[in-house]
N, C-alpha and C positions, 0 to 999 in steps of 0.2 A: 512675579515680584513686582511690587508698586514703588513709586517714590515715597510714599507714606511709610512703608515697610522699611526702606532703607534708611529713612529719616530726612525729611526735606531740609531741615536746618543743616544737616551735615552736608548735603548736597550743595546748598547755596554757600556755605563756608568754603567747600573745596574749590568752587569756581572763583571766589573771591581770592584764595590762596594761589590760583592758577589762571590768572586772567587771560593768558594767551592760548589756553587749551580750548579747542573747538567744542561746541556743545555735544556733537555726536560722539566725539571721543570720551567726554566725561560720562555720558550715558552708558557706553561700552564698559568704562571703568567700573561702574556701579551695577552692571548686569541689567540695565533697564533699557526701555526704549526712549527715543528722542522726546516722544510726546510726554512721557512719564517725567523726564527731566525738566521740561517746560513746566508741567503741573507742580513741580516742587517750588515754583517761584510764583504760585497764586497768592495773591494778597501782597507780594513784594514786587510787583511790576508786571505781573501777568494775570490776565482775565479770561476765563473760558468764555467762549462766543459760539453762536450758531454757526451750522455749516450749510444753510439753505442758500442755494446759489441765487435765487430771486431777491433775497434780502442783501446779498453781498454784491454781485457783479454789477447790476446797474448803478450802484452808487460808487464804484471804484473811479470812475472817470474824474470825479470831484477832487480826488486826491492829487491829480495833476501828475508831474514826472516822478516815477517810482521805479524800483528795481524788481522785476518779476524772475523768480528763481525755482527751477524746476530741476530734480536730480534724480539719479539712481545710485547704486552702490559704486559705480565706477566712473561717472560723468556728471558734470554740473553744467547747466544751461542757464545763462544770465541775460536778460534783456532789459534795456533802460528805455522807457517810453511811458505812453498813456494807456490805460484800459478803455479804450474808446469805441468798440464795436462789439457788443455782447449779443450772441445769438442763443437763446435758450433752447433747452432740449431736456426731455425726461430722462433719457438713458445717456445721451451724450449732448454736451453743450460746447459751444465755441466762443472764442475771443478773436476776432479778425481785424484787429487794430493795424495801422500802419507799421508799427513796430513790435507790439505784443500780439502774437499769434499762437493760440493754444486750443487743444482739444482736451475737455474736461469730462470725466465720467463720475457723476454724483455719488453713486453708491460707495465709492471708495474715499469719500471725504467724510470722515467719522468725528474726529476732534478737531477742534478750533480754538485758537488763542489770539488775543490781542497782547502784544508785548511791548512794554516800555522800560528800557533799561539804561543806566548810566554807563558811558564807556569813556573814561577819562573825563575830559571837559565837556564832552557831547553827551547826547542822549539818542539812543537807537530806538525806533519804533517799527513795529512790523504787524502783520497779520500772518499767522502760521497754521497750517493745516495737515493732519495726519490721518493715515488710514487705520483700520481696525487693529493692526499689529503695533501701532504707534510709530510706524515709519513716515518720514516726511513726504508729502505729496506735492505741495506748493507753498511758497512763502512770498510775501509782498513787503519789501522793505523801502521805507520812506527815505528820500534823498533831501539835500539841502533845499532844493526848489519845491519839495512837496508841500501840499496844504496840510499843516498840523491840526488845525481846528476841524477840517473834514475828517481826519482820521479819528480825531477824539469823539466826535459826534457819531460816527459809524460805529466805533468800538463800543460806545454807550449803548446804541439801539441793538447792537448784536449781543451784548452781554446776557448770559443765561442765569437763571435763579440759582441753579447748582453750581457752586464753586468749590466743590469736593476735589482734593488733589488726588483722590483714588480713582483711577481709570480702569475700566474693565476692558483690557485689551486682549486679543486672541492671536494665537499663532498664524502666520501665513500659511495658506493652503496651496500646495504645489499642483498645478494642473497636470492631469494625466492625459496622455494622447494614446488612444487605443490602438492605432495602426501604425505607431512609429517603428515597430519591429519588422512589419511587413507592409510597407508603403504601396498602395495600388498605383504602380508606376504608370501603367497605360491610362488610366482615368485621370491621373495627375497631369499627364502630357496633353491629353485632349482638352482639359479644362484650362490649362496654362496657356495653350495656343490659341484658345478662344477668347481670352480676356480683351476687352476693349477699354479698360479703365484700371488703373494700378489699385484702386480701392476694392475691386473685386477678389484681390488676392487672399484677404482675411476670410472671405466667405468660402473660398475653396479650401483653406486649411480647416475650417469648421466642418464642412461637408464631408471631408476625407477624414477628419479626426486624427491629423498629424500636426506636428510642430513645424515652425518655420524652418529649422535646421534640418528635420527629415526631408522636407520638401526641397531645400537647396541642395542637400547631398545626393538626390536621387534623380532630380529632374533631367540632368544632362548638362554636358558643357556648353551646349548652345544657349542655354539660358542662365547658368550660374556656375561659377568657377572660383576655387580657393585662391586667396591671394597671400603673398609673403607678409610676414608680420610688420614690416616696414612701410607697408601700402598706405596706411592712414596718415603717417607723417609726410610720405611723398605727395599724397593727395593734397594735403593742406598747403604744403610748399607751393606746388604747382599752380593751384587755383588762385593763391595769394599774389604769385608772381605775374600772372596774366590777367587778373581781376575778372575771372569767371564769375558770375552770379550763381551761387549754390543756394541750397535748402539744407539745413542742418536740423535733425530731429533727435531730441533727448527726452526720455520720458520715464515714467513709471506706470503701475497699473491704474492710477488716478488722474494722470495729467501728461500730456505730451506738448513740449514746447518747441517752437519752430523759428528758426532764423533764415530769412530770405534776403539774398543779396551777396555781394562780395565780402571776402574777408581780407584784411590787410596786414595785421601785426600777428604772427605766429611766433611762438617761442617754446622751446623744450626745456623743462626744468626738472631734472631728475627723472623719475618715471611719467610725469605729467607732460601732456601735450596742450598748449594753451593758445587761445585766441584773445587778444586784448585790444579790441577795437572800441571806438566811442561809445556805441550802443549795444554792443555785443560782446560778451565774455563767455569763453568756453573752457572747461578744464576737464581733461580726459586721461584716466590712468591707463597709459599704453601698455603697462606690464600686466594688466588684468584681461587684456583681450586675448582669447583663446583661439578664435576663428574669425577670419576676416573674408567676406565674399564680395564678388561683384555680381550683380544680379540684372538681369534682362527681363523686362515685362512688356508684352504687347499691349498696345493702345490703339485707339481708332486714328491716331495721327502719327503713327510709326511706333517705335519702341522706347521705352524709358530704362536708363541705365542708372543703377545705384551702387553704393558701397554700404555694406551691413557688417557691423562688428559684434561678436557675441562673447560673453565670458565663459568660464569653465563650466558653469552651470546650464549653459544654453540660453541665457537671458540676453534679449537684444539690448545692447548697450547705447549704440549710436547708429544713425543713418546719414548718408550724405546723398543728395540728388543734385542734378543741375537745375537750376531756375529756368522753367520753360516760358516762352512768350505764349500768351494765351491763344489756343487754336493751332499751334505749330508743333512740329517735331521738336526734339531736345536740340540744344546747341551742339555743333559738331565739336567745338573745342573741348567741352565737357565730356563727351563720349570718348574722344581720343584719349584723354588723360586717364580715365578709367580703363579703358582697354589695353593701355600700354603699361599698367601698373604690373609689378613682377607677381608671376603666378605660381601656385604649387598644384602639381597634377595629382589631386586627390579625389576627384569627383567618383562616386561608386557607380554611376550609370554607365551602361554599355555605349 
């Protein structure tokens, strides 16, 4: 179904009648993707734009201070800062700014929009990008200090000739892991123990054709162990209390966004765990976390300890690491916090 089939005018009127309802929820109400919801506003504040990284990212610094937003179904990661250090890459690109730190995978950036909408007495402006299924990959929201003229100029340059509201979306394809039912445990142990860098972990999963959860649940308690459901909230409280610098990763198949540094203001509101700091906002649906793991990976400077949380479908929702000093082992305080979180004795390995 597309926004055109639902009737774009009806969608726009529904939003006007329900101004406090979030766009994602309106899309679900109509049985369409969020990208198709935005497409209903083409000619009424929205413009289709190119998703070519080399046209977009080198120009974003001119916008000045903005809010970068990356999310998945259960977590939202917002960073306030400048897109000030873009590193291009054919299959994976990076933004390595002081505050905005991202890993981007171009093939998943399929639909793009420049959006300019009235919101009460103000006007909200953004660039929004979606994958082939119409799910949000990344959004860039202007703030009061942003350069509006730079935004308008870039929106004009990125505008596509095709401004049709009919989007050819496709269903998300679930990845199949051939060896999840019979994980090659011995080889997994050998490769895990031989790691010298945490980035090698993804390569191990690909080589053995197993999922992250299959690896964690079979590797053995010396490298991965299940944690109690309260572990994430406890972790956030403790690192905030003693100001341990951390790294918080939240992402989707097209973009991973990272916060590096301490967190200060944590607050639980209903099912949401929140961080509301000056340049970092995080919102996590704690009730959607099905499995929480502490993970230990070897490196050439000692081992790295992380907390990883997964939803009921086995999707990685959020990761926490201790922020390391370059060339050194991880901070003792961070390791102690993770290793003392309440555990569940559920590892399958002998």
